[in-house]
C-alpha positions as CSV (number, residue, x, y, z in Angstrom):
1,M,-0.5,0.0,-0.4
2,K,2.8,2.0,0.8
3,W,4.4,1.8,-2.5
4,L,0.9,2.8,-4.6
5,C,0.7,5.9,-2.3
6,R,4.4,6.8,-3.0
7,N,4.0,6.2,-7.3
8,L,0.9,7.7,-7.1
9,Y,2.7,11.1,-5.6
10,R,5.5,11.1,-6.9
11,K,4.1,11.7,-10.5
12,E,4.4,14.7,-12.3
13,K,2.0,17.4,-12.2
14,G,0.8,19.2,-15.9
15,F,-0.7,19.3,-18.6
16,T,0.3,17.3,-22.0
17,L,0.7,18.1,-25.2
18,V,-2.0,17.2,-26.9
19,E,-4.4,19.2,-23.6
20,L,-2.9,22.0,-24.8
21,M,-3.0,21.4,-28.7
22,V,-7.3,21.0,-28.1
23,V,-7.5,24.4,-25.9
24,I,-5.5,26.3,-28.4
25,I,-7.9,24.8,-31.5
26,I,-11.2,25.5,-29.0
27,L,-9.9,29.5,-28.4
28,A,-9.0,29.6,-32.8
29,V,-12.4,28.2,-33.7
30,L,-14.5,31.1,-30.9
31,T,-11.9,33.5,-32.2
32,G,-13.0,32.4,-36.0
33,I,-16.3,32.6,-35.4
34,A,-16.1,36.1,-32.7
35,I,-14.2,38.4,-35.3
36,P,-16.4,38.6,-37.7
37,S,-19.8,39.3,-35.6
38,Y,-17.7,42.3,-34.4
39,M,-16.7,44.0,-37.7
40,A,-20.9,43.6,-39.0
41,L,-21.2,45.3,-36.1
42,R,-18.6,47.9,-36.4
43,N,-20.0,48.5,-39.4
44,R,-23.2,48.9,-38.3
45,A,-22.2,51.0,-35.6
46,R,-20.4,52.8,-38.3
47,Q,-23.5,53.4,-41.6
48,T,-25.4,54.7,-38.1
49,A,-23.7,57.0,-36.8
50,A,-23.0,58.5,-40.4
51,K,-26.9,58.3,-40.6
52,A,-27.4,60.3,-37.5
53,E,-24.8,63.1,-38.5
54,L,-25.6,63.6,-42.4
55,T,-29.5,64.3,-41.0
56,N,-27.9,66.5,-38.4
57,I,-26.2,68.5,-41.2
58,A,-29.5,68.1,-43.5
59,T,-31.4,69.8,-41.3
60,A,-29.3,73.0,-40.4
61,L,-29.4,72.9,-44.1
62,E,-32.8,72.9,-44.5
63,L,-32.9,75.8,-42.2
64,F,-30.6,77.7,-43.6
65,M,-32.2,77.9,-47.0
66,S,-35.6,78.7,-44.9
67,D,-33.4,81.9,-44.2
68,Y,-31.6,82.9,-47.3
69,S,-33.6,81.1,-50.4
70,Q,-30.9,78.9,-51.5
71,Y,-28.6,76.2,-49.9
72,P,-24.7,77.4,-49.3
73,A,-22.2,77.5,-52.4
74,T,-20.8,74.8,-54.1
75,T,-18.3,73.3,-51.9
76,A,-18.3,71.4,-49.1
77,A,-16.0,73.6,-47.5
78,N,-18.3,76.5,-47.9
79,M,-21.1,74.9,-46.4
80,I,-19.0,74.3,-43.6
81,L,-18.3,78.7,-43.3
82,E,-22.2,79.2,-43.9
83,L,-23.2,76.6,-41.3
84,E,-20.7,77.3,-38.5
85,G,-22.1,81.4,-39.2
86,D,-18.8,82.4,-39.5
87,A,-17.6,86.6,-40.5
88,T,-16.2,85.2,-44.3
89,A,-19.0,83.4,-45.3
90,P,-20.4,85.4,-48.9
91,L,-24.3,84.6,-47.0
92,N,-24.3,84.0,-43.5
93,G,-20.9,86.3,-42.8
94,T,-22.8,89.8,-42.2
95,N,-25.8,87.7,-39.9
96,Q,-23.4,85.3,-38.8
97,Y,-26.3,82.8,-37.7
98,I,-25.0,79.1,-36.3
99,Y,-27.3,76.9,-38.1
100,M,-24.4,74.1,-37.0
101,A,-21.4,75.0,-33.6
102,N,-18.9,72.3,-35.6
103,V,-20.3,70.9,-38.8
104,P,-18.4,66.8,-38.5
105,T,-15.8,66.6,-41.9
106,D,-14.7,63.6,-41.0
107,D,-16.6,60.1,-41.5
108,P,-17.2,57.4,-38.6
109,W,-14.7,55.1,-41.8
110,G,-11.9,57.3,-40.3
111,T,-9.5,60.8,-40.8
112,A,-9.3,60.6,-45.3
113,N,-12.7,60.0,-46.0
114,S,-14.7,63.3,-44.9
115,Y,-18.3,63.5,-45.6
116,T,-19.0,65.8,-49.0
117,Y,-21.5,68.4,-50.2
118,V,-22.4,68.9,-53.8
119,T,-25.0,71.5,-55.2
120,T,-24.9,72.7,-58.9
121,D,-28.0,74.8,-59.0
122,P,-28.1,76.5,-54.6
123,A,-31.3,76.9,-55.5
124,T,-33.3,74.5,-56.0
125,T,-30.9,70.7,-54.5
126,Y,-28.1,69.1,-53.0
127,T,-26.4,66.5,-52.2
128,L,-24.7,64.7,-48.8
129,G,-22.6,62.0,-49.2
130,C,-19.0,59.5,-47.5
131,S,-17.9,57.2,-47.9
132,D,-20.5,54.4,-48.2
133,A,-22.1,55.5,-50.9
134,T,-25.4,54.3,-50.4
135,L,-25.6,56.4,-48.0
136,T,-26.6,60.3,-49.3
137,I,-29.2,62.8,-48.8
138,T,-30.9,64.9,-51.7
139,A,-32.3,67.5,-51.0
140,G,-33.7,66.7,-48.0
141,Q,-34.5,63.1,-49.1
142,A,-32.3,60.0,-47.6
143,S,-31.3,56.8,-49.4
144,W,-31.9,55.1,-46.8
145,N,-35.1,53.3,-45.9
146,D,-35.2,53.5,-41.2
């Protein structure tokens, strides 16, 4: 009996290579499942943020239109000056009404990407867009359905 007890307690403790490999494989499978889900969730969050920012800019543009009977001139830089009430803005420079305190310039996909603003006829229409080509607002009408 002493011999059996001595041999049981002398055995070295630890994990075998097979046990470690099984754990590593399980972790790899779980990671393979989690990463695509995370990426899809992150992309949806960016789309939601872009929709909200585009809607806020469009609201400010409609308020501007109601005051001046036209949208800001052709470029995004002019739109930002007009909406922020900058003194150098062509239309709003004398009144300096603030329609949006800080107009966002970079969309949620990164600093290299920015919101676009184009108007060919300031009296009637404009188009706002971002990196995701499906998200645009044309003359107050969004391209997406909520």
